[in-house]
LOTORVO-684995 format. One record per atom (N, C-alpha, C): residue in one letter; x, y, z. Coordinates in steps of 0.1 Angstrom, whole numbers, padded with zeros to 4 digits, always signed. Each point is the difference from the previous one (the first is absolute). Example, Ala and Ser with C-alpha at 12.3 -4.5 7.8 and 13.67 -1.06 7.14 Angstrom:
2
a+0132-0057+0078 a-0009+0012+0000 a+0009+0012+0000 s-0004+0011-0007 s+0009+0011+0000 s-0008+0011+0008 
END
This chain:
292
x+0158-0048-0226 x-0013-0010+0006 x+0007+0001+0015 x-0014+0001+0008 x-0001-0004+0015 x+0011-0010+0009 x+0013+0007+0008 x+0007-0014+0007 x-0010-0007+0007 x-0003-0014+0002 x-0009-0004+0011 x+0012-0005+0010 x-0003+0008+0012 x+0007-0008+0013 x-0010-0003+0010 x+0002-0010+0006 x-0014-0009+0006 x+0010-0001+0014 x-0007-0001+0012 x+0006-0002+0015 x-0008-0003+0002 x+0002-0010+0014 x-0010-0009+0008 x+0001+0007+0007 x-0014+0011+0009 x+0001+0011+0011 x+0002-0013+0012 x+0003+0008+0009 x+0007-0007+0015 x-0018-0003+0002 x-0002-0011+0008 x-0012-0004+0004 x-0005+0004+0013 x-0001+0012+0004 x-0004+0004+0009 x-0012-0003+0004 x-0014-0001+0010 x-0009-0002+0001 x-0011+0013-0012 x+0003+0014-0003 x-0001+0010-0004 x+0002-0009-0012 x+0009-0001-0007 x+0001-0004-0011 x-0006-0011-0007 x+0002-0006+0009 x-0010-0015-0002 x-0014+0001-0002 x-0005+0008+0008 x-0018+0002-0002 x-0004+0006-0008 x+0007+0009-0007 x+0000+0008-0013 x+0002-0010-0015 x+0010-0009+0005 x+0000-0011-0013 x-0009-0007+0002 x-0004-0009+0012 x-0008-0013-0003 x-0018+0004+0006 x-0001+0013+0000 x-0015+0003+0004 x-0005+0008-0007 x+0006+0014-0002 x-0003+0011-0005 x+0003+0004-0012 x+0010-0006-0012 x+0007-0001-0009 x-0016+0003-0009 x-0007-0018+0003 x-0008+0002-0011 x-0014+0004+0001 x+0000+0007+0011 x-0012+0007+0003 x+0004+0014-0007 x+0010+0004+0005 x+0005+0014-0009 x-0001+0001-0020 x+0006-0012-0003 x-0003-0003-0015 x-0014+0000-0005 x-0007-0006+0014 x-0018-0005-0013 x-0004+0019+0005 x+0004+0008+0009 x-0004+0011-0003 x+0012+0011-0001 x+0003-0001-0013 x+0016+0010+0001 x-0007+0012-0011 x-0011-0004-0004 x-0009+0013-0010 x-0002+0008+0009 x-0003-0003+0014 x-0004+0007+0006 x+0008+0011+0007 x+0010-0007+0006 x+0013+0002+0007 x+0008+0011-0006 x+0002-0008-0017 x+0009+0011-0004 x-0005+0013-0005 x-0012-0005-0008 x-0006+0014-0007 x-0016+0005+0011 x-0005-0008+0004 x-0010+0007+0007 x+0004+0010+0015 x+0013-0004+0002 x+0006+0010+0011 x+0012+0006-0004 x+0004+0006-0015 x+0004+0005-0012 x+0002+0011+0009 x-0008+0007-0002 x+0002+0015+0007 x+0007+0004+0009 x+0003-0010+0012 x+0009+0009+0010 x+0019-0005-0009 x-0001-0008-0008 x+0014+0001-0007 x+0003+0011-0016 x-0014+0004-0003 x+0002+0000-0009 x+0002+0024+0001 x-0010+0001+0011 x+0006+0015+0005 x+0015+0000+0005 x+0006-0007+0009 x+0014+0002+0002 x+0009-0003-0013 x-0001-0007-0006 x+0012-0004-0008 x-0004+0013-0015 x-0012+0001-0001 x-0001+0014-0009 x+0008+0017+0005 x+0003-0003+0014 x+0000+0013+0006 x+0016-0003+0001 x+0010-0014+0001 x+0011-0006+0001 x+0010+0011-0006 x+0006+0002+0000 x+0011+0006-0006 x+0012-0013-0002 x+0003-0007-0009 x+0008-0009-0002 x+0013+0007-0011 x+0015+0002+0004 x+0010+0003-0009 x+0002-0011-0010 x+0000+0009-0013 x+0006-0015-0010 x+0011-0008+0008 x+0003-0011-0003 x+0008-0008+0001 x+0003-0004+0016 x-0014+0002+0009 x+0004-0004+0011 x-0005-0013+0005 x+0010-0004+0004 x-0006-0018+0011 x-0008+0001+0014 x-0009-0012-0003 x-0013+0002+0007 x+0001-0015+0007 x-0007+0003+0011 x-0002-0011+0005 x-0019-0001+0003 x-0007-0009-0004 x-0014-0003+0002 x-0005-0012+0013 x-0001+0004+0010 x+0000-0007+0009 x-0018-0006+0001 x+0000-0013+0002 x-0010-0008+0002 x-0008+0007-0018 x+0006-0005-0013 x-0003+0002-0012 x-0015-0006-0005 x-0002-0010+0009 x-0014-0008-0007 x+0004-0001-0014 x-0012-0001-0005 x+0003-0005-0014 x+0006+0005-0012 x+0006+0016+0008 x+0013+0007-0009 x-0006+0012-0005 x-0013+0004+0002 x-0007+0012-0008 x+0008+0014+0001 x-0001-0001+0014 x+0015+0017+0004 x+0012-0005-0002 x+0004-0008-0003 x+0018-0003+0000 x+0000-0001-0017 x-0010+0002-0009 x+0002-0001-0015 x+0000+0018-0002 x-0011+0009+0009 x-0005+0013-0003 x+0013+0005+0004 x+0007-0006+0008 x+0012+0003+0009 x+0007+0001-0014 x+0005-0013+0001 x+0009+0000-0014 x+0002+0006-0015 x-0012+0006-0002 x-0006+0006-0011 x+0006+0016+0005 x-0003+0004+0015 x+0002+0013+0000 x+0013+0003+0004 x+0012-0011+0001 x+0013+0006+0002 x+0007+0000-0012 x-0009-0008-0010 x+0008-0003-0016 x+0009-0010-0001 x+0003-0001-0010 x+0013-0011-0005 x+0012-0004+0008 x+0002+0009+0001 x+0010+0005+0015 x+0004-0002+0007 x-0015-0002+0009 x-0001-0003+0011 x-0006-0016+0002 x+0001+0000+0015 x+0001-0015+0003 x-0015+0000+0009 x-0008-0010-0001 x-0007-0003+0013 x+0002-0017+0005 x+0000-0001+0014 x+0002-0012+0006 x-0018-0003+0007 x-0008-0008-0004 x-0011-0004+0006 x+0003-0013+0007 x-0007+0003+0012 x+0004-0014+0015 x-0014+0003+0004 x-0002-0019+0001 x-0013-0004+0008 x+0005-0012+0001 x-0008-0001+0013 x+0002-0011+0012 x-0007-0015-0010 x-0011+0003-0006 x-0007-0011-0007 x+0007+0003-0016 x+0004-0013-0002 x+0005-0001-0014 x-0012-0002-0015 x-0012-0009+0014 x-0011+0001-0016 x-0006+0013-0006 x+0002+0010+0003 x-0002+0013-0002 x+0009+0007-0010 x+0014-0008+0000 x+0008+0006-0007 x+0001-0009-0014 x-0001-0007-0003 x-0003-0003-0015 x-0010+0009-0009 x-0010+0004+0008 x-0008+0003-0010 x+0002+0013-0001 x+0012+0009+0007 x+0008+0015-0001 x+0008-0006-0008 x+0007-0009+0001 x+0013+0003-0014 x-0011-0005-0012 x-0001-0006+0001 x-0010-0002-0015 x-0009+0010-0006 x-0006+0010+0009 x-0001+0012-0003 x+0006+0008-0004 x+0014+0000+0008 x+0010+0009-0005 x+0004-0005-0014 x+0002-0009-0002 x+0008-0010-0014 x-0012+0006-0012 x-0013-0001+0003 x-0009+0005-0009 x-0001+0016-0001 x+0002+0009+0008 x-0002+0013-0004 x+0013+0003-0001 x+0015-0008+0002 x+0014+0007-0010 x+0009+0006+0009 x-0002-0002+0014 x+0005+0002+0013 x+0008-0004+0005 x+0014+0004-0006 x+0011-0009+0005 x+0006+0004+0011 x-0003+0009+0003 x+0010+0007+0009 x-0005+0000+0016 x-0008-0014+0003 x-0005-0003+0015 x+0003-0017+0001 x+0004-0003+0013 x+0000-0012+0002 x-0007-0002+0009 x-0004-0015+0003 x-0012+0000+0013 x+0007-0014+0007 x-0002+0000+0012 x+0007-0011+0009 x-0006-0003+0013 x-0003-0015+0004 x-0007+0001+0012 x+0012+0003+0011 x-0008+0007+0012 x+0008+0004+0010 x-0007+0000+0007 x+0007+0001+0016 x-0003+0003+0015 x+0005+0021+0000 x-0006+0005-0006 x+0007+0014+0002 x+0009+0000+0015 x-0006+0000+0009 x+0002+0002+0013 x+0017-0005-0002 x+0002-0012-0006 x+0012-0009-0001 x+0008+0002-0011 x-0003+0004-0008 x+0006+0006-0012 x+0012+0002-0003 x+0012-0002-0005 x+0017+0002+0000 x-0002+0014-0007 x-0007+0011+0001 x+0004+0016-0007 x+0014+0004-0002 x+0003+0004-0009 x+0008+0014+0000 x-0001+0008-0007 x+0004+0013+0006 x-0006+0014+0001 x+0004+0009-0013 x-0009-0009-0012 x+0004+0006-0012 x-0014+0001-0003 x-0011+0006+0005 x-0011-0001-0004 x-0003+0020-0001 x-0010+0005-0003 x+0000+0016+0001 x-0018+0001+0006 x-0007-0008-0003 x-0017-0003+0009 x-0002-0016-0001 x-0007+0001+0011 x-0007-0015+0006 x-0013+0005-0003 x-0010-0004-0003 x-0016+0001-0007 x-0005-0012+0008 x-0012+0000+0010 x-0006-0011+0003 x-0015+0007-0001 x-0009-0012-0009 x-0011+0004+0002 x-0009-0013+0012 x-0004+0007+0009 x-0008-0012+0015 x+0005-0009-0001 x+0016-0003-0001 x+0007-0006+0004 x+0009+0002+0014 x-0002+0012+0004 x+0007+0001+0012 x-0004-0005+0011 x-0012+0001+0000 x-0009-0002+0014 x-0002-0011+0006 x+0010-0009-0013 x-0001-0020+0008 x+0009-0003+0005 x+0012+0009+0000 x+0012-0004+0007 x+0000-0004+0012 x+0003-0017+0005 x+0005-0003+0012 x+0004+0014+0010 x+0013+0000-0009 x+0002+0006+0009 x+0006+0018-0006 x-0013+0011-0001 x+0003+0010-0004 x+0012+0009+0000 x+0006+0001+0011 x+0016+0008+0007 x+0011-0007-0014 x-0003-0011+0000 x+0013-0009-0004 x-0003-0003-0015 x-0009+0003-0005 x-0005-0003-0012 x+0006+0017-0012 x-0006+0012+0012 x+0007+0012+0000 x+0016+0002+0001 x+0004-0008+0006 x+0015+0004+0004 x+0001-0004-0015 x+0001-0015-0006 x+0005-0006-0010 x-0006+0007-0011 x-0010+0006+0002 x+0002+0008-0017 x+0005+0010+0004 x+0000+0005+0011 x+0015+0010+0000 x+0008-0003-0005 x+0006-0012-0001 x+0012-0005-0003 x+0001-0001-0014 x-0012+0001-0006 x+0001-0001-0014 x-0003+0012-0010 x+0004+0010+0005 x-0004+0015-0002 x+0017+0006+0003 x+0000+0008-0016 x+0012+0010+0002 x-0003+0009+0012 x+0012+0007+0005 x-0002+0016+0008 x-0007+0002-0003 x-0009+0010+0001 x-0010+0007-0003 x-0011-0007-0010 x+0000-0013+0003 x-0013-0005-0012 x-0014+0001+0006 x-0009+0002-0006 x-0007-0001+0003 x-0015-0011+0005 x-0012-0003+0008 x-0008-0012+0002 x-0014+0005-0002 x-0006-0007-0006 x-0015+0004-0001 x-0004-0010-0001 x-0013+0000+0009 x-0009-0013+0004 x-0013+0002-0001 x-0010-0004+0002 x-0013+0005+0000 x-0007-0012+0008 x-0010+0006+0011 x-0002-0012+0010 x-0012+0007+0003 x-0011-0008+0004 x-0015+0001+0003 x+0000+0010+0010 x-0008+0008+0005 x-0003+0010+0010 x-0010-0011+0009 x-0008+0005+0007 x-0010-0012+0010 x-0011-0004-0003 x-0003-0009+0004 x-0010-0010-0006 x-0015+0006+0001 x-0001+0011+0011 x-0009+0014+0001 x+0004+0006-0015 x+0008+0001-0008 x+0002+0012-0004 x-0001-0010-0016 x-0002-0016-0002 x-0003-0007-0007 x-0007-0014-0005 x-0015+0012+0002 x-0012-0010+0001 x-0002-0007-0013 x+0006-0006-0007 x+0001-0011-0008 x+0004-0012+0006 x+0013+0002+0011 x+0004-0010+0010 x-0011+0000+0009 x+0000+0009+0009 x-0007+0001+0015 x-0013-0003-0002 x-0010+0003-0012 x-0010-0007+0002 x-0007-0011+0000 x+0008-0006-0011 x+0001-0016+0000 x+0007-0010+0009 x+0008+0008+0008 x+0003-0002+0012 x-0015-0004+0013 x-0003+0009+0001 x-0011+0002+0010 x-0011-0010+0001 x-0002-0002-0020 x-0013-0006+0000 x+0009-0018+0002 x+0011-0002-0001 x+0005-0011+0002 x-0002-0005+0017 x+0003+0011+0007 x-0001-0001+0015 x-0016+0002+0006 x-0005+0001-0012 x-0015-0003+0007 x-0003-0017+0003 x+0008-0006-0009 x-0004-0014-0003 x+0016-0011+0010 x+0006+0009-0002 x+0013-0012+0005 x+0007+0008+0010 x+0008-0006+0011 x+0010+0004+0008 x+0010+0004-0008 x+0007+0011+0006 x+0016+0004-0004 x+0008-0009-0001 x+0011-0001-0005 x+0014-0010+0000 x+0007-0001+0014 x+0000-0007+0002 x+0007-0004+0015 x+0018+0003-0003 x+0007+0002+0014 x+0012+0004-0003 x+0010-0010-0007 x-0004-0010+0001 x+0008-0012-0009 x-0002+0004-0016 x-0013+0008-0004 x+0000-0002-0017 x+0011+0004-0009 x+0002-0008-0008 x+0014+0002-0010 x-0007+0012-0005 x+0010+0005-0005 x-0001+0016-0006 x+0011+0002-0011 x-0006+0014-0006 x+0013+0002-0014 x+0011+0012+0007 x-0004+0005+0015 x+0013+0006+0004 x-0010+0011+0007 x+0006+0013+0006 x-0006+0007+0007 x-0015+0005-0005 x-0003+0001-0012 x-0010+0001-0005 x-0005+0014-0009 x-0010-0001-0009 x+0000+0011-0011 x+0003+0021+0009 x-0006-0004+0015 x-0006+0009+0004 x+0015+0007+0010 x+0008-0006+0001 x+0013-0002+0009 x+0006+0016-0003 x+0000+0004-0011 x+0007+0011-0001 x-0007+0012+0000 x-0015-0004+0003 x-0006+0015-0002 x+0003+0012+0011 x+0007-0002+0010 x+0004+0012+0008 x+0011+0009-0003 x+0000+0011-0002 x+0013+0005-0012 x+0013+0000+0014 x-0005+0001+0014 x+0007+0005+0013 x+0010-0014-0002 x-0005-0015+0002 x+0005-0012-0001 x+0010+0004-0006 x-0006-0005-0018 x+0007-0001-0012 x+0012+0006+0000 x-0002+0017+0006 x+0016+0013-0001 x+0010-0008+0011 x-0009-0005+0011 x+0009-0007+0011 x+0009-0009-0004 x-0010-0014-0006 x+0011-0008-0009 x+0003+0002-0008 x+0003+0010-0010 x+0009+0006-0013 x+0016+0008+0010 x-0008+0007+0007 x+0011+0007+0007 x+0011-0008+0008 x-0004-0014+0007 x+0007-0011+0003 x+0004-0002-0009 x-0006-0008-0011 x+0013-0005-0008 x+0005+0008-0013 x+0001+0013+0004 x+0015+0008-0004 x-0011+0011-0014 x-0006+0000+0000 x-0009+0011-0008 x+0001+0012+0004 x+0001+0011-0008 x-0009+0014+0004 x-0012+0004-0014 x+0001+0014+0007 x-0007+0008-0013 x-0011-0007-0006 x-0008-0005+0014 x-0012-0009-0002 x-0013+0006-0002 x-0010+0001-0010 x-0011+0005+0000 x-0014-0008-0008 x-0011+0000+0003 x-0011-0004-0001 x-0008+0009-0007 x-0008-0008-0014 x-0011+0006-0005 x-0011-0010+0000 x-0014+0012+0003 x-0009-0013-0001 x-0009+0002-0018 x-0001-0015+0003 x-0004+0000-0015 x-0014-0005+0001 x-0010+0000-0002 x-0016-0005+0002 x-0004+0000-0012 x-0011-0013-0005 x-0002+0000-0014 x-0011-0011-0002 x+0001-0002-0011 x-0012-0012+0001 x+0009-0015-0007 x-0006-0009+0007 x+0001-0016-0004 x-0007-0006-0003 x+0000-0011-0010 x-0009-0007-0005 x+0002-0013+0004 x-0010-0008+0012 x+0006-0009+0008 x-0007-0011-0008 x-0008-0002-0012 x-0004-0012-0010 x-0009+0008-0008 x-0001-0009-0012 x-0010+0002-0011 x-0013-0001+0001 x+0000-0009+0014 x-0017-0001+0005 x-0004-0002+0010 x-0006+0002+0001 x-0006-0006+0020 x+0009-0013+0002 x-0004-0009-0009 x+0001-0013+0003 x+0021-0001+0003 x+0001+0006-0009 x+0020+0004-0004 x+0004+0004+0013 x-0010+0011+0006 x+0007+0008+0010 x+0001-0012+0013 x-0014-0004+0000 x-0002-0010+0013 x+0015-0012+0002 x-0001-0005-0010 x+0011-0008-0006 x+0014+0001+0007 x+0005+0015-0004 x+0011+0004+0002 x+0002+0006+0015 x-0012+0006+0008 x+0000+0000+0012 x+0006-0012+0009 x-0006-0010-0002 x+0002-0008+0006 x+0011-0009-0001 x+0007-0002-0008 x+0013-0001-0004 x+0010+0005+0002 x+0001+0014+0003 x+0009+0007-0003 x+0002+0014+0012 x+0007+0002+0009 x-0004+0012+0009 x-0002+0000+0014 x-0004+0010+0006 x-0012-0007+0014 x-0007-0009+0002 x-0014+0004-0007 x-0008-0008+0000 x+0001-0015-0012 x+0014-0001-0008 x+0004-0013+0003 x+0003-0004+0005 x+0011+0004+0010 x+0011-0006+0012 x-0013-0003+0011 x-0012+0006+0003 x-0011-0006+0009 x-0004-0013-0005 x-0005+0001-0014 x-0005-0012-0004 x+0008-0013-0001 x+0009+0004-0005 x+0012-0016-0001 x+0000-0003+0015 x+0005+0008+0012 x+0001-0005+0008 x-0006-0007+0008 x-0013+0005-0003 x-0012-0008+0004 x-0002-0015-0004 x+0005-0002-0008 x-0001-0014-0007 x-0016-0002-0004 x+0000-0013+0003 x-0016-0007-0001 x-0008+0008+0004 x+0002+0006+0012 x-0015+0008+0002 x-0003+0011-0009 x+0011+0006-0009 x+0000+0007-0005 x-0010-0002-0015 x+0008-0015-0002 x-0008-0008-0010 x-0016+0000+0000 x-0004-0004+0009 x-0013-0002+0006 x-0008+0011+0002 x+0004+0009-0002 x-0005+0018+0001 x+0002+0006-0011 x+0008-0007-0011 x+0007+0006-0013 x-0015+0008-0007 x-0014-0005-0001 x-0013+0004-0006 x-0006+0013+0005 x+0005-0002+0015 x-0009+0017+0007 x+0010+0007+0001 x+0018-0001-0001 x+0005+0006+0001 x+0002+0009-0017 x-0003-0007-0008 x+0002+0005-0013 x-0012+0007-0003 x-0008-0003+0003 x-0018+0008-0002 x+0007+0016+0010 x-0001-0003+0006 x+0002+0017+0015 x+0013+0006-0009 x+0010-0008-0005 x+0009+0005-0008 x-0001+0010-0012 x-0009-0005-0007 x-0008+0001-0012 x-0011+0012+0003 x-0004+0002+0010 x-0009+0012+0002 x+0008+0012+0004 x+0009-0002+0010 x+0009+0011+0008 x+0008+0003-0014 x+0000-0006-0015 x+0013+0007-0009 x-0008+0008-0011 x-0019-0010+0001 x-0005+0009-0010 x-0002+0015-0001 x+0001+0010+0005 x+0003+0012+0001 x+0009+0004-0011 x+0009-0006+0002 x+0015+0000-0005 x+0000+0000-0016 x-0011-0008-0006 x+0001-0005-0012 x-0004+0012-0011 x+0010-0004-0011 x-0001+0012-0012 x-0002-0003-0015 x+0003+0001-0005 x+0000-0005-0012 x+0012-0007-0003 x+0012+0005+0006 x+0012+0000+0002 x+0009-0014+0003 x-0012-0004+0016 x-0001-0006+0004 x+0000+0003+0017 x+0007-0007+0011 x-0004+0000+0013 x+0011+0014-0001 x-0003+0010+0000 x+0012+0015+0002 x-0004+0000+0019 x+0012+0005+0007 x+0001+0004+0010 x+0010+0012+0006 x-0007+0009+0012 x+0016+0004+0002 x+0008-0005+0007 x+0015+0005-0001 x+0014-0002+0005 x+0011+0006+0005 x+0006+0001+0006 x+0010+0012+0000 x+0015-0010+0008 x+0008+0011-0009 x+0014-0011+0008 x+0013+0010+0005 x+0014+0000+0001 x+0006+0006+0006 x+0006+0000-0017 x+0014+0010-0003 x+0011+0001-0011 x+0007+0006+0017 x+0009-0011-0003 x+0010+0003+0011 x+0017+0007-0009 x+0007+0003+0005 x+0010+0003-0006 x+0012+0005+0009 x+0008-0006-0002 x+0017+0002+0012 x+0013-0003-0009 x+0010+0004+0007 x+0015+0002-0012 x+0006-0006+0013 x+0014-0005-0007 x+0008-0006+0003 x+0012+0013+0004 x+0002+0006+0011 x+0009+0007+0002 x+0013-0001-0005 x+0003+0013-0006 x+0011-0003-0006 x+0016-0004+0009 x+0010-0004-0003 x+0011-0003+0008 x+0006+0009+0002 
END
């Protein structure tokens, strides 16, 4: 049976924003975020060689699907610690692990930048979690503390917005009607494209004490809605278009009808029998903690 350990995250502005603003939106579109975008975790996880009995940290584990998959990979002698700053995501993760009989995983609500890690883990994995840290280098340094000497870091991040029209096109449409967010906009952190540049990420990892840094490009389809209406609702709630819409406040609501009409027209060419399917591109980044 899963051990349940709950911690109250330190309430930085970023953690607060995730919990009081984004959590409900992410829950509402869980099907898209967890399954529609799954190509970018499925391919790296298939390639990931996990030794039986490994101890693993899943950073920004969300609803726990990757942590549960990692727990299966490492086997009953291994263990996975799933961390996310949003407690709201973790109860479903615990329930799913229990329903599937996966007992070698524990989920904790915590801010990874400040979590008191011990160097006992063989692998740190993260799917689209690293991009949002308030201070990426501080987070990487703390994650390094979680790894044994020679331990591996594997994380997935989006490439540029130009490489991801499923996010770029809706933002362009929204900006035809609304002003971009101001400097005082509330934010989830640096943002989904903050680690798109390999040179920047390599420098961050080196400063944090990692070596053997590599990047593998993954291109593939993502399903961003079961219908045009679903896709439009998703885009105006989450991501770059959603940020523009949210920060515009009452002006956005006044223009909602015409924005939604324009968004449907822009997304219509991507409609298939499976839903709204669009191109996307990510990096799978690998690095090691040096052996002492």
